[in-house]
C-alpha positions in Angstrom: 9.2 -3.1 -47.3 8.6 0.5 -47.5 4.6 0.3 -47.0 5.3 -2.3 -44.3 7.5 0.3 -42.1 5.0 3.1 -42.8 2.0 0.9 -41.5 4.1 0.1 -38.4 5.0 3.4 -37.7 1.6 4.2 -38.3 0.5 2.0 -35.4 2.8 3.0 -33.2 2.1 6.8 -33.7 -1.7 5.9 -33.1 -0.9 4.0 -29.9 1.1 6.9 -28.6 -1.7 9.1 -29.6 -4.3 6.7 -27.2 -1.9 6.4 -24.5 -1.8 10.6 -24.3 -5.5 11.0 -24.4 -6.6 8.7 -22.1 -6.8 9.6 -18.6 -6.5 6.7 -16.3 -8.0 7.0 -12.4 -7.4 5.3 -9.4 -10.0 5.0 -6.9 -9.8 4.0 -3.5 -12.5 2.7 -1.2 -11.6 3.4 2.4 -13.4 2.3 5.5 -13.1 3.8 9.2 -12.3 1.3 11.8 -13.3 1.7 15.3 -15.1 4.9 15.0 -11.9 6.5 14.4 -13.1 8.9 11.9 -11.1 12.0 13.2 -8.2 10.0 13.1 -9.0 9.3 9.5 -9.8 12.7 8.2 -6.8 14.4 9.6 -4.7 11.1 8.3 -5.9 12.1 4.6 -6.1 15.9 5.1 -2.6 16.0 6.4 -1.1 13.1 4.1 -2.8 12.2 1.4 -3.8 15.3 0.3 -0.7 17.1 0.9 0.8 14.8 -1.5 -1.3 15.1 -4.1 -1.4 19.0 -4.0 2.5 18.7 -4.3 1.9 16.0 -7.1 -0.3 18.3 -9.2 1.8 21.4 -8.9 4.7 19.2 -10.2 2.1 17.9 -13.0 3.0 14.1 -11.8 -1.1 14.1 -11.7 -4.3 15.4 -13.5 -6.3 15.9 -10.7 -7.7 14.4 -7.3 -10.6 14.3 -5.0 -11.3 13.1 -1.4 -14.9 12.1 -1.4 -17.1 11.4 1.4 -19.8 8.9 1.6 -22.2 7.3 4.1 -21.2 3.5 4.5 -24.0 1.1 3.7 -24.0 -2.7 4.6 -23.0 -3.5 0.7 -20.5 -0.7 0.2 -19.0 -0.7 3.7 -16.9 2.2 3.0 -16.9 6.1 4.1 -14.1 7.8 1.7 -13.6 7.6 -1.8 -9.8 8.8 -3.0 -9.7 9.6 -6.3 -6.0 10.2 -8.4 -6.3 11.2 -11.8 -3.2 11.0 -14.4 -3.1 12.3 -17.7 -2.0 9.9 -19.9 -0.6 6.0 -19.4 3.3 7.8 -18.8 2.0 9.8 -16.1 0.4 6.8 -14.3 3.2 4.4 -15.4 5.5 6.8 -13.4 3.4 7.0 -10.3 5.4 5.2 -7.8 8.6 7.2 -8.6 6.8 10.4 -8.3 5.3 9.7 -5.0 8.5 7.9 -3.6 10.1 11.4 -4.4 7.3 13.3 -2.8 7.3 11.3 -0.1 11.3 12.0 0.9 10.5 15.8 0.0 7.5 15.7 2.4 8.7 14.1 5.5 7.6 12.5 8.3 3.8 10.9 8.6 1.5 13.2 10.4 -1.0 11.5 13.0 -3.4 13.2 14.9 -2.3 10.8 18.0 -0.4 7.5 18.6 -3.1 5.5 16.6 -1.1 4.1 13.4 -3.4 4.1 10.3 -3.7 0.3 10.5 -5.5 0.8 13.8 -8.2 3.5 12.3 -8.8 2.9 8.3 -8.7 0.2 5.7 -8.6 0.0 2.3 -11.6 -2.1 1.3 -10.5 -2.2 -2.6 -9.6 0.2 -5.4 -10.3 0.3 -9.1 -8.8 1.6 -11.8 -11.1 3.3 -14.7 -9.7 4.6 -18.3 -11.6 7.4 -19.7 -10.8 9.1 -23.4 -11.1 12.7 -23.9 
């Protein structure tokens, strides 16, 4: 019985270690709608990026990047939004953390009267797990 308990503890510790050393990144691929690039850039610079800076300062995320690319027929997106979490615990708390940050940040900032639905579309999102 003692050996079984030791084995279970060892497996549990190994799982925690693996969670602590596996970063998780989310990547959203964003398409510009109706040639509204100025609105998209303003939106991400003044909302998405501001929230990521706040999250980084509070250690809610490990890193972030806003990347611009040229759309093609096969890949019809202009931006890739990357957020990396230090581990599964940080990743699992992301919704709670960003809800808190949204309350602190306040109102959504837009360039003009156009809503995000009118100027951008997330084509798809992906997750990537990477060990150090």
